C-alpha positions in Angstrom: -24.1 -5.0 13.7 -26.1 -8.3 14.3 -26.6 -9.2 18.0 -24.6 -12.4 18.5 -26.9 -13.4 21.4 -29.9 -13.7 19.1 -30.4 -17.4 18.3 -34.1 -17.6 17.5 -35.7 -16.9 14.1 -37.6 -13.6 14.2 -41.1 -14.5 13.1 -43.1 -11.5 14.4 -42.1 -7.8 13.7 -43.8 -5.1 15.7 -43.3 -1.8 13.9 -44.0 1.7 15.2 -45.8 4.1 12.8 -45.0 7.9 13.1 -41.3 8.4 12.7 -40.5 4.8 11.9 -42.7 3.8 8.9 -44.6 7.1 8.6 -43.1 10.5 8.0 -45.3 13.2 9.5 -43.1 16.2 9.2 -43.6 17.5 12.8 -47.4 17.2 12.9 -47.2 16.1 16.5 -45.9 19.5 17.5 -48.5 21.3 15.4 -51.3 19.3 16.8 -50.1 19.9 20.3 -50.1 23.6 19.7 -53.7 23.4 18.6 -54.6 21.4 21.7 -52.7 23.8 24.0 -54.5 26.8 22.6 -57.9 25.1 23.3 -56.9 24.6 26.9 -55.8 28.2 27.3 -52.0 27.8 27.2 -50.7 31.1 25.8 -48.6 30.6 22.7 -44.9 31.6 23.1 -45.2 31.7 26.9 -42.8 29.9 29.2 -45.6 27.5 30.1 -46.1 26.6 26.4 -42.4 26.2 25.9 -42.1 23.8 28.9 -45.0 21.7 27.8 -43.7 21.5 24.2 -40.4 20.4 25.5 -42.0 17.6 27.4 -44.0 16.5 24.3 -40.7 16.4 22.4 -39.0 14.4 25.1 -41.8 11.8 25.3 -42.3 11.1 21.6 -43.5 7.5 21.3 -45.4 7.5 24.6 -49.1 7.1 24.7 -50.5 10.6 24.0 -53.1 10.4 26.8 -50.4 9.6 29.2 -48.5 12.7 28.1 -51.5 14.9 28.5 -52.2 13.5 32.0 -48.7 14.5 33.0 -49.0 18.0 31.4 -52.5 18.9 32.7 -52.9 16.7 35.7 -56.7 16.7 36.1 -58.3 13.8 34.1 -61.0 15.9 32.5 -58.4 18.4 31.2 -56.2 15.6 30.0 -59.0 14.0 28.1 -60.0 17.4 26.6 -56.4 18.0 25.5 -56.1 14.6 24.1 -59.3 14.9 22.1 -58.2 18.3 20.7 -54.8 16.9 19.8 -56.3 13.9 18.0 -58.8 16.1 16.1 -56.0 18.5 15.0 -53.7 15.7 14.0 -56.5 14.0 12.1 -57.2 17.2 10.2 -53.6 17.5 9.2 -53.5 13.9 8.1 -56.6 14.4 6.0 -54.9 17.4 4.4 -52.2 15.1 2.9 -49.5 16.1 5.4 -48.1 12.6 5.9 -46.2 10.1 3.7 -44.5 6.7 4.1 -40.9 6.8 5.2 -38.9 6.0 2.0 -38.7 2.3 1.6 -41.1 1.5 4.4 -43.9 -0.1 2.4 -41.4 -2.2 0.4 -39.7 -3.3 3.7 -43.0 -4.4 5.1 -43.8 -6.4 1.9 -40.3 -8.0 2.1 -40.8 -8.9 5.7 -44.0 -10.6 4.9 -42.5 -12.3 1.8 -39.8 -13.7 4.1 -42.6 -15.4 6.2 -42.7 -12.9 9.0 -45.9 -11.5 10.6 -45.9 -7.7 10.8 -48.0 -5.6 13.2 -48.2 -1.8 13.1 -48.5 0.0 16.5 -48.9 3.6 17.6 -49.3 5.9 20.6 -52.2 7.6 19.0 -55.9 6.8 19.5 -57.6 4.3 17.1 -59.4 7.1 15.2 -56.1 8.7 14.4 -54.3 5.5 13.5 -57.1 4.6 11.1 -56.9 8.1 9.5 -53.2 7.5 8.9 -53.8 4.0 7.5 -56.5 5.4 5.2 -54.4 8.3 4.0 -51.6 6.0 3.1 -53.8 3.2 1.6 -52.3 0.8 4.2 -55.5 -0.8 5.4 -54.6 -4.1 3.8 -50.8 -3.8 4.2 -50.7 -5.9 7.5 -53.1 -8.2 9.2 -53.1 -6.4 12.6 -52.7 -2.8 13.8 -52.7 -1.9 17.5 -53.1 1.3 19.6 -52.9 1.6 23.4 -56.7 1.1 23.8 -56.4 -2.3 22.0 -53.9 -3.5 24.7 -55.6 -2.5 27.9 -55.0 1.3 27.6 -51.3 1.4 28.5 -49.0 2.5 25.7 -45.3 2.7 25.6 -42.9 2.4 27.4 -45.1 -0.5 28.8 -44.7 -3.8 26.9 -48.5 -4.2 26.5 -48.8 -3.6 22.7 -45.9 -5.9 21.9 -47.3 -8.6 24.1 -50.7 -8.1 22.7 -49.3 -8.6 19.2 -47.5 -11.7 20.4 -50.7 -13.2 21.9 -53.2 -12.1 19.2 -51.2 -13.2 16.2 -49.9 -16.5 17.6 -47.1 -16.1 15.0 -44.2 -17.2 17.2 -43.7 -19.6 20.1 -41.8 -17.2 22.4 -41.1 -13.5 22.8 -37.5 -14.0 21.9 -38.7 -14.5 18.4 -40.2 -11.0 18.3 -38.5 -7.9 16.8 -39.6 -4.4 18.0 -38.7 -1.5 15.8 -39.2 2.2 16.5 -37.7 5.7 16.5 -37.9 6.6 20.2 -36.4 5.5 23.5 -40.0 4.5 24.5 -40.2 2.0 21.7 -36.9 0.5 22.8 -38.0 0.3 26.4 -41.3 -1.4 25.4 -39.3 -4.0 23.4 -36.9 -4.7 26.2 -39.6 -5.0 28.8 -41.5 -7.5 26.5 -38.4 -9.6 26.2 -38.1 -9.2 22.4 -35.0 -10.8 20.8 -34.4 -7.8 18.5 -35.0 -4.3 19.6 -34.1 -2.0 16.7 -34.0 1.8 16.6 -34.3 3.8 13.5 -32.8 7.3 12.9 -35.8 8.7 10.9 -37.7 10.1 13.8 -37.5 11.6 17.3 -34.4 10.2 19.0 -30.8 9.7 18.0 -28.3 6.9 18.2 -27.2 7.5 21.8 -30.7 7.7 23.2 -31.9 4.6 21.4 -28.9 2.5 22.6 -29.2 3.8 26.1 -32.8 2.6 26.1 -31.7 -0.9 25.1 -31.5 -1.0 21.3 -29.8 -4.1 20.0 -29.5 -2.5 16.6 -29.7 1.1 15.3 -30.6 1.4 11.6 -30.6 4.4 9.2 -34.2 3.6 8.4 -36.7 0.8 8.4 -35.7 0.1 4.8 -32.7 -1.7 6.2 -34.7 -4.0 8.4 -35.4 -7.0 6.1 -31.7 -7.5 5.4 -30.8 -7.2 9.1 -33.4 -9.8 10.1 -32.2 -12.2 7.4 -28.8 -12.0 9.0 -30.3 -12.7 12.5 -32.5 -15.5 11.3 
């Protein structure tokens, strides 16, 4: 359903990657398992189960923030993050990811409609670039952002959305921004940035209730539905 309160044309679309435009088939959990082993977390232990549950609950958040919570001490958190990014990158290089069906066409339609599209992630730049290379998406959009590109804070902070707003200069106000993702953290970042459209998709980590509770103005089956929704909004 279109949000009746939205009266501004949406000229900037900030899209999440994993779970929203990219299907990774649970690689986050596999990469976490590799990182946990490197830090001595015993597989199948209660500690491992608790940490994995936290990883699942915080899908969409900056990965270094997740590891800071899990391991506390900064050196350990950085070590875990590096191991995670390395493991995830190896899986990506092995051909374990693909576009969400209809995602690439949706991005092309958004651009054809005159909207600027930015891709964002909670991963480090090296991992984001590996995903873009694996999918052949280097030239798909003009700007991609990771937490380090926006001062180091990832979701649920609004920093990447606001960085996209400032760096592209595509729209005159944040109410003309659409933020789209598969997690509650994506929704919170969009709400905190003041985006006019905050759309959740059901192809990733969180379901309808969690997305709406976090502030989604729309919940879509997938990003493939987004161009039509935004044409209705303006």
